[in-house]
C-alpha positions in Angstrom: -212.0 39.7 -104.8 -212.1 41.9 -108.0 -209.0 42.3 -110.1 -208.9 46.0 -109.2 -209.1 45.3 -105.5 -206.4 42.6 -105.8 -204.2 45.0 -107.7 -204.6 47.7 -105.0 -203.9 45.3 -102.2 -200.6 44.2 -104.1 -199.6 47.7 -104.5 -200.1 48.5 -100.7 -198.1 45.3 -99.9 -195.3 46.4 -102.2 -195.2 50.0 -100.7 -195.0 48.5 -97.1 -192.1 46.3 -98.2 -190.2 49.4 -99.5 -191.1 51.3 -96.3 -189.5 48.5 -94.2 -186.4 48.5 -96.4 -185.8 52.1 -95.9 -186.3 51.7 -92.1 -183.8 48.9 -92.1 -181.3 51.0 -94.0 -181.7 54.1 -91.9 -181.8 52.4 -88.5 -179.5 49.3 -89.0 -180.2 45.7 -88.8 -180.2 45.3 -85.0 -182.7 48.1 -84.2 -184.9 47.2 -87.0 -185.1 43.4 -85.9 -185.7 44.5 -82.3 -188.6 47.0 -82.9 -189.9 46.5 -86.4 -189.6 43.0 -87.2 -193.1 42.2 -86.1 -194.7 45.5 -87.3 -197.2 44.6 -89.9 -199.6 46.4 -92.4 -203.2 45.7 -91.8 -205.0 47.9 -94.3 -205.0 51.3 -95.8 -208.3 53.3 -95.7 -209.0 56.9 -96.4 -205.4 57.9 -96.4 -204.6 56.0 -93.1 -202.3 53.2 -93.0 -203.3 50.8 -90.1 -200.2 49.0 -88.7 -200.3 46.4 -86.0 -197.9 44.9 -83.5 -198.3 41.8 -81.1 -197.8 43.7 -77.8 -198.7 46.9 -76.1 -194.9 47.4 -75.2 -193.9 47.5 -78.8 -196.9 49.8 -79.7 -195.8 52.2 -77.0 -192.2 52.2 -77.8 -192.6 52.7 -81.5 -195.1 55.5 -80.9 -192.8 57.2 -78.5 -189.5 56.9 -80.5 -190.2 56.2 -84.1 -193.7 57.0 -85.2 -192.7 60.3 -87.0 -190.0 58.5 -88.9 -192.3 55.7 -89.9 -194.8 58.2 -91.2 -192.2 60.3 -93.1 -190.9 57.2 -94.9 -194.4 56.0 -95.6 -195.3 59.3 -97.2 -192.1 59.3 -99.2 -193.1 56.0 -100.9 -196.9 56.8 -100.8 -197.9 60.4 -100.8 -201.6 59.7 -100.5 -200.9 58.2 -97.0 -201.6 61.1 -94.5 -201.4 59.3 -91.2 -200.6 56.0 -89.6 -202.4 54.1 -86.9 -200.7 51.6 -84.6 -202.7 49.0 -82.9 -202.2 45.8 -80.9 -203.3 42.7 -82.9 -205.1 39.9 -81.0 -203.1 36.8 -80.4 -206.3 34.7 -80.8 -206.6 33.5 -84.4 -203.6 35.5 -85.5 -203.0 33.2 -88.4 -206.4 34.3 -89.9 -206.7 37.2 -92.2 -206.9 40.5 -90.2 -210.3 42.2 -90.0 -210.4 45.5 -92.0 -211.4 48.5 -89.9 -214.3 50.5 -91.3 -213.2 54.3 -91.6 -216.2 55.5 -89.6 -215.8 53.0 -86.8 -214.7 54.5 -83.5 -211.1 54.2 -82.6 -210.4 51.8 -79.7 -208.7 53.2 -76.7 -205.4 51.3 -77.3 -204.9 52.7 -80.9 -203.1 56.0 -81.5 -203.3 57.8 -84.8 -200.4 60.0 -86.2 -201.4 62.3 -89.1 -199.2 64.5 -91.4 -199.8 68.3 -91.6 -202.7 70.2 -90.3 -205.2 67.3 -90.6 -203.5 65.5 -87.7 -205.9 64.1 -85.1 -205.2 64.3 -81.4 -203.8 61.2 -79.8 -206.2 59.6 -77.5 -204.9 58.3 -74.2 -203.2 54.9 -74.2 -205.3 52.4 -72.1 -203.6 51.5 -69.0 -201.8 48.2 -68.7 -203.3 45.4 -66.5 -202.3 45.5 -62.8 -199.7 42.7 -63.2 -197.9 44.8 -66.0 -197.8 47.8 -63.9 -196.1 46.0 -61.1 -199.0 45.8 -58.8 -200.4 42.9 -57.1 -198.7 39.9 -55.4 -194.9 39.9 -55.3 -194.9 43.4 -56.8 -195.8 42.1 -60.1 -193.4 41.4 -62.8 -193.1 38.4 -65.0 -194.1 35.1 -63.5 -191.6 32.5 -62.5 -191.6 29.2 -64.3 -192.4 26.5 -61.9 -190.2 24.1 -63.9 -187.1 26.1 -63.5 -185.7 25.2 -60.1 -182.3 24.2 -58.7 -183.6 20.5 -58.6 -184.2 20.6 -62.3 -180.9 22.2 -63.2 -178.4 19.9 -64.5 -174.8 20.6 -63.5 -171.7 20.2 -65.7 -168.3 21.5 -65.9 -169.4 24.5 -68.0 -172.0 25.8 -65.6 -170.8 24.6 -62.2 -169.4 27.9 -61.1 -172.6 29.8 -62.2 -174.7 27.3 -60.4 -172.6 27.6 -57.1 -172.9 31.4 -57.3 -176.6 31.4 -57.8 -177.2 28.7 -55.1 -175.1 30.8 -52.6 -177.0 34.0 -53.4 -180.4 32.2 -53.1 -179.6 30.6 -49.7 -177.7 33.6 -48.2 -179.9 35.3 -45.4 -177.6 37.0 -42.9 -175.7 40.2 -43.6 -175.6 42.2 -46.8 -176.3 40.8 -50.2 -173.6 38.6 -51.8 -171.7 39.4 -55.1 -173.9 42.2 -55.6 -174.9 42.3 -58.4 -174.6 38.8 -59.6 -174.2 38.9 -63.3 -174.6 35.8 -65.5 -173.9 35.9 -69.2 -174.1 33.2 -71.8 -175.6 32.6 -75.3 -179.0 31.4 -76.0 -180.2 28.3 -74.3 -177.3 27.6 -72.0 -179.3 27.9 -68.8 -178.8 31.5 -67.5 -182.6 32.1 -67.4 -183.1 28.8 -65.6 -180.7 29.9 -62.8 -182.5 33.3 -62.5 -185.8 31.5 -62.0 -184.3 29.1 -59.5 -183.0 32.0 -57.5 -186.4 33.6 -57.6 -188.1 30.4 -56.3 -185.8 29.8 -53.5 -186.0 33.4 -52.1 -189.6 33.6 -52.5 -190.1 30.3 -50.5 -188.2 32.1 -47.7 -190.8 34.7 -47.7 -188.6 37.4 -49.4 -190.1 40.0 -51.7 -188.9 39.1 -55.3 -189.7 40.7 -58.7 -188.5 39.2 -61.9 -188.5 41.3 -64.9 -187.3 41.0 -68.5 -185.8 44.1 -70.1 -188.9 44.8 -72.1 -191.1 44.7 -69.0 -188.9 47.0 -67.1 -188.9 49.4 -70.1 -192.7 49.1 -70.4 -193.4 49.6 -66.8 -191.2 52.8 -66.8 -192.9 54.2 -69.8 -196.3 53.3 -68.6 -195.6 55.0 -65.2 -194.5 58.2 -66.9 -197.7 58.3 -69.0 -199.8 57.6 -66.0 -197.8 60.1 -63.9 -197.1 57.3 -61.4 -193.3 57.1 -61.9 -192.6 57.8 -58.2 -194.7 54.9 -57.2 -193.1 52.7 -59.7 -189.7 53.6 -58.4 -190.8 53.0 -54.8 -192.2 49.6 -55.7 -188.9 48.5 -57.2 -186.7 49.8 -54.4 -188.9 48.1 -51.7 -188.0 44.6 -52.5 -185.5 42.0 -51.4 -184.5 40.7 -54.8 -184.5 42.3 -58.3 -184.0 39.9 -61.2 -183.5 41.5 -64.6 -183.2 39.2 -67.6 -181.8 40.0 -71.0 -180.5 43.4 -69.8 -178.7 44.0 -73.2 -182.1 45.0 -74.6 -182.6 48.1 -72.3 -182.6 51.2 -74.5 -183.2 54.8 -74.1 -181.3 57.4 -72.2 -183.9 58.1 -69.6 -184.7 54.5 -69.0 -181.1 53.6 -68.6 -180.7 56.4 -66.0 -183.6 55.1 -64.1 -182.2 51.5 -64.2 -178.9 52.9 -63.0 -180.6 54.8 -60.1 -182.6 51.6 -59.2 -179.3 49.6 -59.1 -177.6 52.1 -56.9 -180.5 52.4 -54.5 -180.9 48.6 -54.1 -177.1 47.9 -53.8 -176.8 50.8 -51.2 -179.6 49.4 -49.3 -178.1 45.9 -49.2 -180.7 44.3 -51.4 -179.8 41.6 -53.8 -179.7 42.1 -57.6 -179.3 39.3 -60.2 -178.9 40.2 -63.8 -178.5 38.0 -67.0 -177.3 39.1 -70.5 -175.8 37.6 -73.5 -172.4 39.1 -73.2 -170.2 40.6 -70.4 -170.9 44.1 -69.1 -168.0 45.6 -70.9 -169.5 44.5 -74.2 -172.9 46.1 -73.7 -171.9 49.2 -75.7 -175.5 50.5 -76.0 -175.6 50.8 -72.1 -174.6 54.0 -70.2 -171.0 53.7 -69.1 -172.0 54.1 -65.4 -174.5 51.3 -65.6 -171.9 49.0 -67.2 -169.4 49.9 -64.4 -172.1 49.1 -61.7 -172.9 45.8 -63.3 -169.3 44.9 -63.6 -168.6 45.8 -59.9 -170.3 42.6 -58.7 -169.5 38.9 -59.6 -169.5 38.3 -63.3 -169.8 34.6 -64.4 -170.0 33.2 -67.7 -172.2 30.0 -68.3 -170.1 28.1 -70.9 -171.2 26.1 -73.8 -172.7 22.7 -73.0 -169.9 19.9 -73.3 -170.9 16.5 -74.7 -171.3 14.8 -71.2 -173.6 17.6 -70.0 -175.7 17.4 -73.3 -176.0 13.7 -72.8 -177.2 14.2 -69.2 -179.8 16.8 -70.2 -181.2 14.3 -73.0 -181.3 11.5 -70.5 -183.1 13.4 -67.8 -185.6 14.8 -70.3 -186.2 11.4 -71.7 -186.7 9.8 -68.2 -189.2 12.6 -67.4 -191.3 11.8 -70.6 -191.3 8.2 -69.8 -193.6 8.9 -66.8 -196.2 10.1 -69.4 -195.3 7.8 -72.2 -194.0 4.4 -70.6 -193.2 2.9 -74.0 -190.9 5.8 -75.0 -187.4 4.3 -75.1 -184.2 5.7 -76.4 -181.1 3.6 -76.3 -177.7 5.0 -75.0 -176.3 4.8 -78.4 -178.9 7.1 -79.8 -178.6 9.5 -76.8 -174.9 9.6 -77.5 -175.4 10.3 -81.1 -177.8 13.2 -80.5 -175.5 14.6 -77.8 -172.6 14.7 -80.4 -174.7 16.0 -83.3 -176.4 18.8 -81.5 -173.9 21.2 -79.9 -175.7 24.6 -79.8 -177.7 24.8 -76.8 -180.3 23.1 -74.5 -183.4 24.4 -76.5 -182.2 22.3 -79.4 -181.8 19.2 -77.3 -185.3 19.7 -76.1 -186.5 20.0 -79.7 -184.6 16.9 -80.5 -186.3 14.9 -77.7 -189.6 16.1 -78.8 -189.0 14.9 -82.4 -187.9 11.4 -81.1 -191.0 11.3 -79.0 -193.2 12.2 -81.9 -191.6 9.7 -84.2 -192.1 7.0 -81.5 -195.7 7.8 -80.7 -196.9 8.5 -84.2 -195.3 5.6 -86.0 -195.1 3.0 -83.2 -191.6 2.1 -84.2 -188.4 1.9 -82.1 -186.0 4.7 -82.2 -182.9 3.7 -84.1 -179.8 5.6 -85.1 -181.2 5.9 -88.6 -184.6 7.2 -87.4 -182.9 9.6 -85.0 -180.7 11.0 -87.7 -183.7 11.7 -89.9 -185.7 13.2 -87.0 -183.2 15.7 -86.0 -181.7 16.4 -89.4 -183.0 20.0 -89.6 -181.6 20.8 -86.2 -178.1 19.6 -87.3 -178.3 21.4 -90.6 -179.4 24.7 -89.1 -176.3 24.7 -86.9 -173.6 24.6 -89.6 -170.8 26.9 -88.9 -171.2 30.4 -89.8 -169.6 31.5 -93.1 -166.8 33.9 -92.1 -165.7 36.7 -94.5 -162.2 38.0 -94.7 -163.4 41.5 -94.4 -165.1 40.5 -91.0 -161.8 39.1 -89.9 -159.9 42.2 -90.8 -162.3 44.4 -89.1 -162.4 42.3 -85.8 -158.7 41.9 -85.6 -158.1 45.6 -86.2 -160.6 46.5 -83.4 -159.1 44.0 -80.9 -155.5 45.4 -81.6 -156.4 49.1 -81.8 -155.3 49.5 -85.3 -157.3 50.5 -88.4 -158.3 48.1 -91.2 -156.4 50.4 -93.5 -153.3 49.8 -91.4 -153.6 46.0 -91.9 -153.9 46.4 -95.6 -151.1 49.0 -95.8 -147.3 48.4 -96.2 -146.5 49.4 -92.7 -144.0 47.1 -91.0 -144.2 48.4 -87.4 -144.7 45.7 -84.8 -148.0 47.2 -83.8 -149.3 46.4 -87.3 -147.3 43.3 -88.3 -148.6 41.0 -85.7 -152.4 41.8 -86.2 -151.9 41.5 -89.9 -150.3 38.1 -89.5 -153.1 36.9 -87.1 -155.8 38.1 -89.6 -154.0 36.2 -92.4 -153.8 33.1 -90.2 -157.5 33.3 -89.3 -158.4 33.8 -93.0 -156.5 30.6 -93.8 -158.1 28.5 -91.1 -161.7 30.0 -91.1 -162.3 30.4 -95.0 -162.0 28.3 -98.1 -159.9 31.1 -99.9 -156.7 30.0 -101.3 -153.3 31.7 -100.3 -153.2 33.9 -103.4 -156.9 35.0 -102.9 -155.9 36.0 -99.3 -152.9 37.8 -100.4 -155.0 39.8 -102.8 -157.5 40.7 -100.1 -154.5 41.9 -97.9 -153.4 44.8 -100.2 -152.3 42.6 -103.1 -149.7 40.7 -101.3 -148.0 37.5 -102.8 -149.2 34.1 -101.5 -145.7 33.5 -100.0 -146.2 36.3 -97.7 -149.4 34.8 -96.5 -147.8 31.5 -96.1 -145.0 33.0 -94.0 -147.6 34.7 -91.8 -149.6 31.5 -91.2 -146.6 29.4 -90.3 -145.2 32.2 -88.0 -148.6 32.4 -86.1 -148.8 28.5 -85.9 -145.4 28.4 -84.3 -146.3 31.2 -81.9 -149.5 29.5 -80.9 -147.5 26.4 -79.7 -145.1 28.6 -77.6 -147.3 31.4 -76.2 -150.5 30.4 -74.2 -151.7 34.0 -74.0 -151.7 34.3 -77.8 -153.3 31.0 -78.1 -156.3 32.0 -75.9 -156.5 35.3 -77.7 -156.7 33.6 -81.2 -159.3 31.1 -79.9 -161.4 34.0 -78.6 -161.2 35.7 -82.1 -162.3 32.4 -83.7 -165.4 32.0 -81.3 -166.3 35.8 -81.9 -166.1 35.3 -85.7 -168.1 32.1 -85.7 -170.9 33.1 -83.4 
């Protein structure tokens, strides 16, 4: 590559970095991460910036909602860019350098070009999705169910017993109207809610019931594709003619029209006595991006939290996984002491436990040596280190406490002494003392320049109240978990 070409490519990369920085600033971190985190620059040719995404759904969504914004920001950083093209990059050989598109080459049917000003080219029609993504074919399409995720392979512990019992009851219920409709499971990443969704789907499908399992992005893609293909009525009828609808990661459903259709689908299925099972990472009331009527409908069924894995459950998961691997690797042996150590060290979720077992297996098979506590510690070090407690800021504590107690952050920092303000202020000071490394004088300065003795008084008062008031103790523990997640 010549020095001039290398310089031009570096300049294009720098411009793209600035464009993404502008997008993040305008749209916020959550929206940027959801829709633009995997948007990449391929090449710039004859005033056209070729951008790529890994899926047709992302391409369709960005084109429908954000393409004009991306083009505007691109032109602000690089005026010679007159249009952008969004394509779907191949997943085969994706680590290789992307092929440059010649400017005279015909545009593929799944690429849409946007241009600025009068030079804009007409948008070609988007290629239709495969039948399984349109919701056609066996079992009405949808995402496939994982054969490994059944009730038989689900390990029950104290934290997930209620969720398992509810899922099992729904899956085996046959007579009469649907149970707990909808069944709403919520939990953090890797705690088993998706496992239960698949288990329900397997069981009801084995009974000959019509089942469709959709992630939020597949639901949105199916709806958008049906609108473009003018088959939205058929899309709605397919969804409403089933016995069980499973929606995973419902917190990602966005867009007013899509949310309205989702709400209509919920109402139609519930009114018809059909079962709905939904999973998300938080309770319905906390899904602030969802329409209020949809949240109300979701909260009207049985809402169950899948709790964090306790140590005994983590040990059971590890033991079960190790025993399964022994059928393929008979020499793979992990002592109870090592299992106990890993269960204590890794506390986040089941996926990290799976990763730990894979590391232990790799060590045993590649080195041929036994798994000891020392080798186990070395093997899972990165998993443990990556799960260090989140660093909590005093400002975050003040904002969260103010929100929970319906006061403003300025009230907490003010000199007001009404009961409605004093108690939240003291709780915020207490949390600042136990969740940060700041000294009492520093905490006092962050709370409107107060003396360290004021902070100490607040901390002692809340400590005493926590021992006497169970409701307050539960509230403070919840605040701690919210701040540390």
